C-alpha positions in Angstrom: -11.8 -20.5 18.3 -8.7 -21.2 16.2 -6.5 -18.3 15.2 -3.9 -18.9 12.4 -1.7 -16.1 11.2 0.0 -16.1 7.9 1.7 -13.5 5.7 1.1 -13.1 1.9 0.8 -10.5 -0.7 -2.5 -8.7 -0.9 -3.6 -10.5 -4.1 -3.0 -13.9 -2.5 -5.0 -12.8 0.6 -7.9 -11.8 -1.6 -7.8 -15.2 -3.4 -7.8 -16.9 0.0 -10.8 -14.8 1.1 -12.7 -15.6 -2.1 -11.9 -19.3 -1.6 -13.1 -19.3 2.0 -9.7 -20.3 3.2 -9.4 -17.3 5.5 -12.0 -15.1 7.3 -10.1 -11.8 7.5 -7.1 -10.1 5.8 -5.1 -7.1 6.9 -3.6 -5.3 3.8 -3.5 -2.1 1.9 -6.9 -1.2 0.4 -7.4 -3.3 -2.7 -9.9 -2.7 -5.5 -12.4 -5.4 -4.5 -16.0 -4.2 -4.8 -17.3 -7.6 -3.7 -15.6 -7.2 -0.3 -16.3 -4.8 2.6 -13.2 -2.8 3.6 -13.1 -1.6 7.3 -10.4 0.9 8.1 -8.6 0.0 11.3 -5.7 2.5 11.1 -4.1 5.1 9.0 -0.4 5.0 8.4 1.8 7.9 7.4 3.5 7.2 4.1 7.0 8.8 3.9 9.5 9.3 1.1 13.1 8.5 2.2 15.7 10.3 0.2 19.5 10.8 0.5 20.7 13.9 2.4 21.9 15.5 -0.9 18.6 15.0 -2.7 16.6 18.2 -3.6 13.6 17.0 -1.6 15.7 16.5 1.6 15.5 20.2 2.4 11.7 20.1 2.6 9.6 19.4 5.7 7.1 17.7 3.5 6.4 16.8 -0.1 3.4 15.9 -2.2 3.0 12.9 -4.4 3.3 15.2 -7.4 6.8 16.1 -6.3 7.7 12.4 -6.8 6.2 12.1 -10.2 9.5 11.7 -12.1 11.5 10.0 -9.2 12.5 6.4 -9.5 11.6 4.4 -6.4 12.0 1.0 -4.8 9.2 -0.7 -3.0 9.0 -4.0 -1.1 6.1 -5.6 -3.0 4.2 -5.4 -6.3 1.0 -4.8 -4.5 2.5 -1.8 -2.7 3.9 -0.4 -6.0 0.3 -0.7 -7.5 -1.1 1.1 -4.4 1.5 3.9 -4.7 0.8 4.3 -8.5 -2.9 4.4 -7.8 -2.5 7.1 -5.2 -0.3 9.1 -7.5 -2.9 8.9 -10.3 -5.7 9.9 -7.9 -3.6 12.8 -6.6 -2.3 14.1 -9.9 
């Protein structure tokens, strides 16, 4: 058995799966009805805010609390995932 590890954005991983270039991908859940998604772990998603931000005093917040907040994310796929989760959760 040969194991080769590589890192790529979710969309690229899906393209590689479709092309038969890879056998498995670990990523955030994509919308890909032609693939089987198997959950292997659940991660806590946190909002990180400055100490003087109004949400900093809260023990928790809901996605709706962040509706009008600007944010920075590390990848377009992650931004799409967060936007999807916000839409689903109101």
